[in-house]
LOZA-845804 format. One record per residue (C-alpha): residue in three letters; x, y, z; residue number from 1; chain. Coordinates in Angstrom, 1 decimal. Example, Ala and Ser with C-alpha at 12.3 -4.5 7.8 and 13.67 -1.06 7.14 Angstrom:
BEGIN
   type       c1       c2       c3   seq   mol
    Ala     12.3     -4.5      7.8     1     A
    Ser     13.7     -1.1      7.1     2     A
//
This chain:
BEGIN
   type       c1       c2       c3   seq   mol
    Met    144.0     86.7    110.9     1     A
    Leu    140.7     84.8    110.2     2     A
    Asn    141.8     83.9    106.7     3     A
    Ala    145.1     82.5    108.1     4     A
    Lys    143.2     80.5    110.7     5     A
    Leu    140.9     79.1    108.1     6     A
    Lys    143.8     78.0    105.9     7     A
    Phe    145.6     76.4    108.9     8     A
    Asn    142.4     74.5    109.8     9     A
    Leu    142.1     73.2    106.2    10     A
    Lys    145.7     72.1    106.0    11     A
    Ser    145.7     70.4    109.3    12     A
    Gly    142.5     68.5    108.6    13     A
    Ile    140.4     70.2    111.2    14     A
    Ser    138.2     71.7    108.6    15     A
    Arg    137.1     69.9    105.4    16     A
    Pro    135.6     71.4    102.3    17     A
    Thr    131.9     71.1    101.9    18     A
    Gln    130.7     67.9    100.3    19     A
    His    128.1     68.7     97.8    20     A
    Tyr    125.3     66.3     96.6    21     A
    Gln    125.8     64.7     93.3    22     A
    Leu    124.0     66.3     90.3    23     A
    Ile    120.6     65.0     89.5    24     A
    Ser    120.9     62.6     86.5    25     A
    Leu    118.8     63.2     83.4    26     A
    Asp    117.0     60.0     84.1    27     A
    Glu    116.0     61.2     87.6    28     A
    Leu    115.0     64.6     86.2    29     A
    Gly    112.8     62.8     83.7    30     A
    Lys    111.1     61.0     86.6    31     A
    Ile    110.6     64.3     88.5    32     A
    Asn    109.1     66.0     85.5    33     A
    Ala    106.8     63.0     84.9    34     A
    Tyr    105.5     63.2     88.4    35     A
    Leu    105.1     67.0     88.2    36     A
    Gln    102.9     66.7     85.1    37     A
    Lys    100.1     65.0     87.1    38     A
    Ser     96.9     67.0     87.3    39     A
    Asp     96.2     66.5     91.0    40     A
    Pro     96.5     69.5     93.5    41     A
    Val     99.4     67.9     95.5    42     A
    Ala    101.5     67.5     92.4    43     A
    Leu    100.7     71.1     91.3    44     A
    Arg    101.8     72.4     94.7    45     A
    Phe    105.1     70.5     94.4    46     A
    Lys    105.5     71.8     90.9    47     A
    Ile    105.1     75.4     92.0    48     A
    Trp    107.6     74.9     94.8    49     A
    Tyr    110.1     73.3     92.4    50     A
    Leu    109.6     76.0     89.8    51     A
    Leu    110.2     78.8     92.4    52     A
    Ala    113.2     77.0     93.8    53     A
    Ile    114.8     76.4     90.4    54     A
    His    114.0     79.8     88.7    55     A
    Phe    114.7     82.0     91.7    56     A
    Val    117.7     80.1     92.9    57     A
    Thr    116.7     79.3     96.4    58     A
    Arg    117.8     76.4     98.6    59     A
    Gly    115.0     74.2    100.0    60     A
    Ile    112.1     76.1    101.4    61     A
    Glu    113.9     78.8    103.4    62     A
    Phe    112.3     81.7    101.7    63     A
    His    108.9     80.3    100.7    64     A
    His    107.2     81.4    103.9    65     A
    Gln    108.0     85.0    102.9    66     A
    Leu    106.0     84.7     99.7    67     A
    Thr    102.4     85.8     99.2    68     A
    Thr    100.3     85.9     96.0    69     A
    Thr    101.3     89.6     95.7    70     A
    Ser    105.0     88.6     95.7    71     A
    Leu    104.9     87.6     92.1    72     A
    Lys    104.8     90.1     89.3    73     A
    Phe    103.8     89.2     85.8    74     A
    Glu    105.5     91.3     83.1    75     A
    Tyr    106.5     91.2     79.5    76     A
    Asp    110.0     91.9     78.1    77     A
    Lys    110.8     94.0     75.1    78     A
    Ser    110.2     91.1     72.7    79     A
    Gly    106.7     90.5     74.2    80     A
    Met    107.7     87.3     76.1    81     A
    Glu    105.8     87.0     79.4    82     A
    Tyr    107.7     86.3     82.6    83     A
    Ile    107.4     86.3     86.4    84     A
    Thr    109.7     88.1     88.7    85     A
    Leu    109.5     88.8     92.5    86     A
    Asn    108.2     92.1     93.8    87     A
    His    110.6     92.1     96.8    88     A
    Glu    113.9     90.7     98.0    89     A
    Thr    113.7     87.7    100.3    90     A
    Leu    116.0     87.0    103.2    91     A
    Gln    117.9     83.7    103.1    92     A
    Asn    120.3     82.1    105.5    93     A
    Asn    123.4     83.1    103.6    94     A
    His    122.0     86.4    102.3    95     A
    Gln    120.5     88.5    105.1    96     A
    Gly    121.0     91.9    103.5    97     A
    Gly    122.8     94.7    105.3    98     A
    Val    125.1     97.5    104.4    99     A
    Asp    127.8     95.4    102.6   100     A
    Ala    125.3     93.1    100.9   101     A
    Lys    125.6     92.8     97.1   102     A
    Leu    121.9     92.6     96.3   103     A
    Glu    120.7     91.6     92.9   104     A
    Glu    117.7     93.4     91.5   105     A
    Thr    114.6     91.3     92.0   106     A
    Ser    113.8     91.7     88.4   107     A
    Asp    117.1     90.1     87.4   108     A
    Lys    115.6     86.7     88.3   109     A
    Arg    112.9     85.7     85.8   110     A
    Met    110.7     82.7     85.1   111     A
    Tyr    109.8     82.9     81.4   112     A
    Ala    106.7     81.5     79.7   113     A
    Thr    107.5     78.8     77.1   114     A
    Gly    104.1     78.4     75.4   115     A
    Thr    104.2     74.6     75.9   116     A
    Asn    102.1     72.2     78.0   117     A
    Thr    104.8     72.4     80.6   118     A
    Cys    105.0     76.2     80.7   119     A
    Pro    106.1     77.3     84.2   120     A
    Val    104.1     80.6     84.0   121     A
    Lys    100.9     78.8     83.1   122     A
    Ser    101.5     76.4     86.0   123     A
    Val    101.9     79.2     88.5   124     A
    Lys     98.8     81.0     87.1   125     A
    Lys     96.8     77.8     87.6   126     A
    Lys     97.6     77.8     91.3   127     A
    Leu     97.0     81.5     92.0   128     A
    Pro     93.6     83.1     92.6   129     A
    Ser     91.8     83.9     89.3   130     A
    Glu     92.0     87.7     89.8   131     A
    Met     95.8     87.6     89.2   132     A
//
């Protein structure tokens, strides 16, 4: 019944499909990356937020308040490449868990080291306490 009601609403114009934002252009991505390469603490904090959001597929900052320094796990894959994964699942507005939830393993989402000056793992390590 709900499915029929949703279809009816869409056909009658009561409900409209979600309007998504335009993709970020390569030029704009270049500007973002140039800013994030600054060596000041504020730019580093924005860079860490950006890296976590991009690599762990989150929207905005809805799960960042659930993170602590122990939330990140540094590991190596079979080929010796270093990566970061999350130690625990995080609740998000559209993914609250529950019996019917299709949860991904937290280790399925990884942020790999690149070995370059813009290496995401190196940036995260720079922000974390030195004992990590």
